[in-house]
C-alpha positions as CSV (number, residue, x, y, z in Angstrom):
1,M,0.0,0.0,0.0
2,F,1.4,3.4,-1.0
3,M,0.4,5.9,1.7
4,E,0.2,9.3,0.0
5,N,-2.6,11.8,0.7
6,C,-2.8,12.9,-2.9
7,C,-4.1,9.4,-3.9
8,Y,-7.5,10.4,-2.4
9,D,-8.3,13.8,-3.9
10,K,-11.3,13.9,-6.2
11,T,-9.4,14.3,-9.4
12,E,-7.0,11.4,-8.7
13,M,-9.9,9.2,-7.5
14,L,-11.8,10.0,-10.7
15,V,-8.8,9.2,-13.0
16,T,-8.0,6.0,-11.1
17,A,-11.7,4.9,-11.5
18,M,-11.6,5.8,-15.3
19,V,-8.4,3.8,-15.8
20,R,-9.8,0.8,-14.0
21,K,-12.9,0.9,-16.2
22,N,-10.6,1.1,-19.2
23,L,-12.1,4.4,-20.3
24,L,-8.6,5.8,-21.2
25,G,-7.1,2.8,-23.0
26,E,-3.9,1.2,-21.9
27,I,-1.7,3.5,-19.8
28,V,1.9,3.2,-21.0
29,H,3.5,6.4,-19.6
30,C,2.9,8.7,-16.7
31,S,4.8,11.7,-15.3
32,G,4.1,13.9,-12.3
33,A,5.1,17.1,-10.7
34,Y,4.5,19.2,-7.7
35,T,3.1,22.2,-9.5
36,H,1.6,24.5,-6.8
37,D,2.5,28.2,-7.3
38,L,3.8,29.0,-3.9
39,R,5.9,32.0,-4.9
40,E,4.0,34.6,-2.8
41,E,4.0,32.3,0.2
42,I,7.6,31.3,0.0
43,T,9.0,34.8,-0.7
44,K,7.4,36.1,2.4
45,G,8.7,33.2,4.4
46,N,10.7,35.3,6.8
47,I,7.6,37.1,7.8
48,N,5.3,34.0,7.8
49,R,7.9,31.5,8.9
50,H,6.9,29.3,6.0
51,Y,8.1,25.8,6.6
52,R,9.3,25.3,3.0
53,L,11.5,28.4,3.0
54,R,14.7,26.7,4.2
55,N,14.3,24.1,1.4
56,Y,13.9,26.7,-1.3
57,I,16.9,28.8,0.0
58,N,19.3,25.9,0.4
59,R,18.2,23.3,-2.2
60,N,17.0,23.2,-5.7
61,C,14.8,20.1,-5.7
62,E,11.5,18.5,-6.1
63,N,10.3,18.6,-2.4
64,Y,7.5,16.1,-2.8
65,P,8.0,13.5,-5.5
66,T,5.6,11.1,-3.8
67,H,2.6,13.5,-4.2
68,S,2.4,12.5,-7.9
69,L,4.0,9.1,-7.5
70,G,1.2,7.9,-5.2
71,P,-1.6,8.3,-7.8
72,I,0.6,7.1,-10.6
73,A,1.4,4.0,-8.6
74,K,-2.3,3.3,-8.2
75,I,-3.0,3.9,-11.9
76,L,-0.1,1.6,-13.0
77,N,-1.0,-1.1,-10.3
78,I,2.4,-0.8,-8.7
79,N,2.7,-3.2,-5.7
80,R,0.1,-5.5,-7.3
81,G,2.4,-8.2,-8.7
82,N,5.2,-5.8,-9.4
83,R,7.2,-3.3,-7.4
84,L,8.8,0.1,-7.5
85,V,12.6,-0.2,-7.4
86,S,13.7,3.4,-8.0
87,L,12.6,7.0,-8.2
88,V,14.2,9.8,-10.2
89,S,13.2,13.3,-9.2
90,V,14.6,16.4,-10.8
91,A,14.2,20.1,-10.7
92,S,14.9,22.8,-13.3
93,K,17.0,25.9,-12.7
94,S,15.3,28.2,-10.2
95,A,15.0,31.0,-12.7
96,G,11.2,31.5,-12.1
97,I,11.4,32.3,-8.5
98,K,14.5,34.5,-8.9
99,T,12.7,36.6,-11.6
100,Y,9.6,36.8,-9.3
101,L,11.7,38.1,-6.4
102,K,13.3,40.7,-8.6
103,E,9.9,41.9,-10.0
104,N,8.1,41.8,-6.6
């Protein structure tokens, strides 16, 4: 069982049900991302003491790769006769937040 809260949001539950009813055909590729726009929250982190601030200052990373991995694992039936053996998580250059900081 893959414990990830994002497996149980309405959209993810809907897509999982559609896949299991074969409404989308055979799924052969999935990709995921943590795509929340948190620029305003993060850039005021010294004021708000936002818990993600330290990560964004000191690391360039995908902080939550399992958010998208959980629903993908359900869609692909991972841990139902097969298993996940590795995870690759990457982040692009942090140009977007740097530009946002300069402009705001």
